[in-house]
C-alpha positions in Angstrom: -11.9 -24.3 -69.4 -12.4 -26.9 -66.4 -13.0 -25.9 -63.3 -10.0 -27.9 -62.2 -7.9 -30.9 -63.2 -6.8 -34.2 -61.6 -3.4 -35.4 -62.5 -2.3 -39.0 -62.9 1.2 -40.6 -63.5 1.4 -44.3 -64.0 -2.1 -45.2 -62.5 -1.6 -43.0 -59.6 -2.9 -39.8 -58.4 -0.8 -36.4 -57.7 -1.9 -34.3 -55.0 -1.9 -30.6 -54.8 -0.8 -30.4 -51.3 -3.5 -32.5 -49.7 -6.2 -32.2 -52.3 -6.5 -34.2 -55.4 -7.5 -31.0 -57.5 -5.1 -28.7 -59.3 -6.1 -25.3 -60.7 -6.6 -25.6 -64.8 -3.9 -23.2 -65.3 -1.4 -26.1 -64.4 -2.0 -27.3 -68.1 -0.4 -24.3 -69.6 2.9 -25.0 -68.1 5.1 -25.7 -71.1 7.2 -28.3 -68.8 4.2 -30.5 -68.1 4.3 -33.9 -70.4 1.0 -34.4 -71.2 -0.1 -37.7 -72.6 -4.1 -37.0 -72.6 -6.6 -34.7 -71.2 -9.7 -36.6 -70.7 -13.3 -35.0 -69.6 -14.6 -36.8 -66.5 -18.1 -35.8 -67.2 -19.8 -34.7 -70.1 -18.5 -36.2 -73.6 -15.3 -35.3 -75.6 -15.6 -31.8 -77.3 -18.0 -30.6 -74.6 -17.1 -28.5 -71.5 -16.4 -30.6 -68.5 -16.6 -29.6 -64.9 -13.5 -31.8 -64.0 -10.7 -33.0 -66.8 -8.6 -36.1 -65.9 -4.9 -35.6 -67.2 -2.7 -38.4 -68.0 1.2 -37.5 -67.7 3.9 -39.4 -69.4 6.5 -38.1 -67.0 6.4 -35.9 -63.7 8.4 -33.0 -65.4 7.1 -29.7 -64.3 5.8 -30.8 -61.2 8.8 -30.7 -58.7 8.9 -33.0 -56.0 5.3 -34.3 -56.2 4.9 -37.9 -55.2 2.1 -40.0 -56.9 0.1 -42.1 -54.7 -2.6 -44.8 -55.1 -6.2 -43.9 -55.4 -7.2 -46.0 -52.7 -5.1 -44.0 -50.0 -7.5 -41.4 -50.6 -10.1 -43.1 -48.8 -7.8 -42.4 -45.5 -6.3 -39.1 -46.5 -9.1 -37.3 -48.0 -12.4 -39.0 -47.2 -15.0 -40.7 -49.5 -16.1 -37.3 -51.5 -12.4 -36.9 -52.9 -12.2 -40.7 -53.4 -15.6 -40.9 -55.7 -14.4 -38.2 -57.6 -10.8 -39.4 -58.3 -12.0 -42.6 -58.7 -14.4 -41.9 -61.5 -11.4 -40.2 -63.2 -9.2 -43.0 -62.6 -11.3 -45.2 -64.6 -11.2 -42.8 -67.5 -7.3 -43.1 -67.3 -7.1 -46.5 -66.9 -9.2 -46.8 -70.1 -7.2 -44.7 -72.1 -4.0 -46.5 -70.9 -5.5 -49.9 -72.1 -6.7 -48.8 -75.3 -4.3 -46.4 -76.5 -3.3 -49.2 -79.1 -6.2 -51.0 -81.3 -6.6 -54.6 -80.4 -7.7 -55.9 -83.6 -4.7 -54.4 -85.9 -2.3 -53.0 -83.5 -2.5 -49.5 -84.6 -2.6 -46.1 -82.4 -5.9 -45.2 -81.7 -7.3 -41.4 -81.2 -9.8 -39.8 -78.9 -13.1 -39.1 -81.1 -14.5 -35.4 -80.8 -18.0 -36.5 -80.3 -18.3 -39.1 -77.7 -16.2 -41.1 -75.1 -14.7 -43.5 -77.4 -11.3 -44.1 -78.8 -11.2 -44.8 -82.4 -8.8 -47.0 -84.6 -8.4 -45.1 -88.1 -6.9 -48.1 -89.6 -9.8 -50.6 -88.9 -12.7 -48.6 -87.7 -12.8 -50.3 -84.5 -14.3 -48.3 -81.4 -13.4 -48.6 -77.6 -15.8 -47.5 -75.1 -15.0 -47.4 -71.2 -15.5 -50.9 -70.0 -17.1 -51.6 -66.6 -16.3 -55.1 -64.9 -19.7 -56.1 -63.0 -19.0 -57.8 -59.9 -21.0 -59.4 -56.8 -20.7 -58.9 -53.1 -23.0 -60.6 -50.7 -23.5 -60.6 -47.2 -25.0 -63.9 -46.0 -26.9 -64.4 -42.8 -27.9 -67.2 -40.6 -30.3 -65.4 -38.4 -28.5 -63.3 -35.9 -25.2 -64.3 -37.5 -23.5 -63.3 -40.4 -20.6 -64.7 -42.5 -17.3 -62.6 -42.6 -14.2 -63.4 -44.2 -10.5 -61.9 -44.3 -9.0 -62.2 -47.7 -5.7 -63.9 -48.3 -4.4 -60.8 -50.0 -1.1 -60.1 -48.1 -2.0 -56.9 -45.4 -5.6 -57.9 -45.5 -6.7 -57.3 -41.7 -10.4 -56.5 -41.9 -13.3 -58.9 -42.5 -15.9 -58.4 -45.4 -18.3 -60.0 -47.4 -17.9 -62.6 -50.1 -17.4 -61.2 -53.8 -16.3 -62.0 -57.0 -16.6 -61.3 -60.6 -19.8 -62.0 -62.8 -18.7 -64.6 -65.6 -19.7 -64.4 -69.0 -23.3 -65.7 -69.4 -23.9 -65.8 -65.8 -27.0 -63.6 -64.0 -25.7 -61.8 -61.1 -27.7 -64.2 -59.2 -25.9 -66.8 -60.5 -22.9 -65.6 -59.9 -23.6 -65.1 -56.0 -24.4 -68.8 -55.7 -21.3 -69.8 -57.5 -18.8 -67.4 -55.8 -20.3 -68.2 -52.2 -20.1 -72.1 -52.9 -16.4 -71.8 -54.5 -15.4 -69.5 -51.6 -17.1 -71.0 -48.7 -18.5 -74.4 -49.8 -22.0 -73.5 -48.6 -25.6 -73.3 -50.1 -27.8 -70.0 -49.9 -31.3 -69.0 -50.9 -33.5 -65.8 -51.0 -30.7 -63.8 -53.0 -32.1 -60.2 -53.1 -30.3 -57.2 -54.6 -29.7 -54.2 -52.2 -27.4 -51.5 -53.8 -24.7 -51.0 -55.9 -21.4 -48.9 -55.6 -18.7 -48.1 -58.3 -15.0 -49.3 -57.4 -12.2 -48.2 -59.6 -9.6 -50.9 -59.0 -9.5 -50.6 -62.0 -13.1 -50.2 -63.0 -15.6 -52.4 -61.1 -19.0 -52.1 -60.5 -20.0 -53.6 -57.1 -23.7 -55.1 -57.1 -24.5 -55.9 -53.5 -26.9 -58.7 -52.4 -28.1 -60.0 -49.3 -28.8 -63.8 -48.8 -29.7 -66.6 -46.4 -27.8 -69.7 -45.4 -29.2 -73.1 -46.2 -26.8 -75.7 -46.1 -23.2 -76.8 -45.8 -20.1 -76.9 -43.7 -18.0 -73.4 -44.1 -14.7 -74.4 -45.5 -13.0 -71.4 -47.0 -11.1 -71.6 -50.2 -7.4 -71.1 -49.0 -6.6 -69.3 -52.4 -9.2 -66.7 -51.8 -9.7 -66.2 -48.0 -7.2 -66.9 -45.1 -10.3 -67.2 -42.5 -14.0 -67.1 -42.6 -16.5 -67.4 -39.6 -20.1 -66.5 -38.5 -20.1 -63.6 -36.3 -23.1 -62.5 -33.9 -24.6 -59.2 -35.1 -23.4 -57.7 -31.8 -20.0 -59.0 -31.6 -18.3 -58.0 -35.2 -14.5 -58.2 -35.9 -12.7 -55.2 -38.0 -15.2 -54.5 -40.9 -15.0 -51.9 -43.6 -16.6 -48.6 -42.8 -20.0 -48.0 -44.0 -19.5 -44.2 -45.4 -16.9 -45.8 -48.0 -17.8 -49.2 -49.1 -21.2 -51.1 -50.1 -19.6 -54.0 -48.0 -19.7 -51.9 -44.9 -23.4 -50.6 -45.7 -24.5 -54.0 -46.1 -22.8 -55.2 -42.9 -24.3 -52.2 -41.1 -27.7 -52.2 -42.5 -28.4 -55.8 -41.7 -27.0 -55.5 -38.3 -29.1 -52.5 -37.6 -32.1 -54.4 -39.1 -31.8 -57.4 -36.5 -31.2 -55.4 -33.7 -34.3 -53.2 -34.2 -36.4 -56.3 -34.9 -37.1 -55.4 -38.7 -36.6 -58.0 -41.4 -34.6 -57.5 -44.5 
């Protein structure tokens, strides 16, 4: 029996009061409409500290309202977000592969590994991670920050994008920067990474130096982009919840302390 469970419905999490964890005994309720119970850690068939539970309906839970996982960043902090983010990736994997993409028949959870198996054609589906790059570009004491064209975006962050088939991470950095901002960069260096469950990205964080080009933001991706002095930044992501915020904070601190990155 796990220590606790995390309940999901339609890709959203259900809070137990203000917390994302429910006592494991909730699974004993005959009214609960369970699609799958998925270990968040360990392997299928082994005990896990937490389990992610995908529900088909909200039966048996009263007036509990599902909330987006992203909202946990503000409501419950990064620790809760990190745990629920991992669980949500497992739930998303299950939802996307309940039927085989080769023959169309139903899949089942294998007993010995984290895998969905098709008995009809023997195809296996493992959880998939989508690699992305995110890069902070500097021009001496200035850094390039952009605001997304996504409706409601009110903060400025680093440039980011998915790695395409056949690309290295460094090649993706160069391509994304040129496509989104029309500038050339050099001295690309890896810094750190972060899982980002929207729905299942792994963000690879880089620094890079500006070389040439006039800044021209791609309007389909960016509402605006500007160079900002490290002491005069606009609203940026918090360093304690995102790799973008960490890249910005680390570089600005290094400049102000006279160090080099």
